[in-house]
N, C-alpha and C positions, 0 to 999 in steps of 0.2 A: 337456453340447454344445459346446458355446458355446467356442468359444481363439484368441484374438492365433495372428496371419498372421506365419510369423516374415518377420526381412528380408527375404528370396530371392525370397521370395513375393509383400512390396511392394514391392520393385523391379522387377517384371516387371511389375504391377498398376502399376505409378502414380510410383513416384520416379529408376526409371533407364532408364523406359518412353517413346517418343519418336514423334511422328508424320514414317509415311520416306516418302520421295518414289520410293524407287530403289529398286529389285526384283532378288535373286536369279531367276534361271535354272530356278526348282520350282516345281511345278504343288503346286495343292493342291488334295488327292482334294473331291467332294460328298459320301462322306461324312462329311467334316472341317463340310462345308457343315451335314447335318444336327444334327450334334452339338454343331452352336454355336445351329442356334436350338434348337433342346430347353434350352443354356443361358440361352442371352439371356429367350426366352416367358418366363423364374420371375419375374424383376422384377415387382418394382412396378407401377401405374397407377392411377389415381382410379374408382373403382367397378370392376377388373381388362377395363380396359377395351380395353383392344392395342388400338388404332389403327391401330400402325404396317405394313410390308407392307413382307419383303427383294423382291427382281430381283436376283439372285446375278448377273453378265452374263462367262462364264469362253470362252466363242466369240473368238470372232477380228472376228468377221460382228455379234452383238449390239456389241462392240467399237467396232465401227464405223456403228453406230443412234447408239454415245453420242457418238462422237469432237464434230459437230458448235457441238452443245450447250455443249460446254467454254471457258475461257476459260485465254488464255494461257500457258502450257507445261503446262499439268492436260492437255490434252490427251495431252501426249505422260507424262508419272505413269501416265495412268491407259491406256492401250499397253503400258504397257510389265508392268504387277503382272495378278499370276495373274486379279482376282476383282475388278471394283470391283461393290462393292454400291449400288443402288439404294434412297436407306432412305426409304420413303416412308409416305402416312398414309390410309386410305381413309375417306371422305369419309361415308359410308355404313355408318363402328363403331355406332354405335349398332343396329342393329339383327340383334347379334349379341350382346348385352345381354340376354333372357332366358340363354338358355345360360349368359353370362361372367358374370352376375351376378342370381340368381334372388331373389335374398328380394327384392326388391321394382323397380317397374320407370319402372329408371332411363334408359330409353332414353325417353322422357317428357320430358326437358328436356331434351332431344335433338331430339326430332321435328319442331316448327317454328321450332325457333330458329338459325337458321347461323349466327348471332358464335357462341355459346355449341356447340356443331357443333369453326367454325374449333379456337378458342381448346385445346378440349378435345383436338382430334386431334392442332395442333402438341405442341403441350406432352406429349404420351405419347409423340407418337410419336419426340421431340427421347430423350427420358427411354430408348426402348429402342430405339433409335440409337447412345444412351451405351453399356448394356449391351449391347448387339452389342459395342462397341471391347471392355469390361473380360473380354466371356464370352470373344469371340476372342484379349484380350493372356494369355486363363488355358488357354488349348489354344493355345497357343507360334507364336500366329499375331504379325502382324505391325499396323499401321493407315493408315494414310495418307490423314486422315478430308479431303473438299472441300466449297466450298463458291461457287464460284468458277465456275459453272455456269447459261448460261438454263433458267427452270426451267420457262419456259410451253413450249422445245422440250421439252426432257423430256417432261412433260406428253402434249404431242400427238407425241412419238414412242411412245412403251409406255403412255401408256397415254386413248386418242383418245376414250371412252368418258366420258372427266371422272369420273368414282367417285373411283380415287385417284390424290394430287396429290402431289410430289416432296419432297420436305425436303431434305435432301446429302444427297452419297453420301460412299459411303466405301473406301478401296481398302485389300485383303488382302492377305496371299502374306509372303514371308519376305526382311524387311528388306538390305536393302545394309549393311550399317555403319559402312561403309568413307568414305561417300559424307555422315555427314552431316553439319551443322555443331556447334557445338556452343549446345549449349543456350540457351532462351533467359533471361529470368526474372518472377519472375512476384513478386504482390503482397504487403505481410508483414500479415502475422495484425493492424498495426496498423489499414494502409491498405485491411482487402477484412471488417472485419469490426467484430462490435459485441455486447460485452458486457452484456445489459438485467437 
């Protein structure tokens, strides 16, 4: 069943894929967002903890609620995008572990340890956010991830009970390739890797 992806697939997922700041005036159907989640949720997390929560902002009203928390040009980019996702994490994700990971009581590690909960929640929701971007690209969408925002303000606006916490934002849609700048360089294998 395992086989190498062809070069066109690798290009779409990684090699020629780009982070987009401008978007075509083309909506993203809600059905595609459902499909996107069905794909991304299969990505691995530690003990299958699945802490990420995704808030898809597609209405102008929802986007205007997010706007005051964005910094610099991110507000303009977000408003133009068909959808912007708040990639968040549930600070009580471990309550779902008896269902998601019934092998043993994995939730015991987190019940009385806020630091362990924070580390696992942030780490694994970051993984799930990356799965979101790869799944979106696999389904023909472009991505525009953003971290230039006031997380406290986002959380106060969208998650006032304090249970969910924002990690990062990612716009989704069909990118305007004409507005892309040349791709940035990357570190070489020798700069970034060791084989021991």
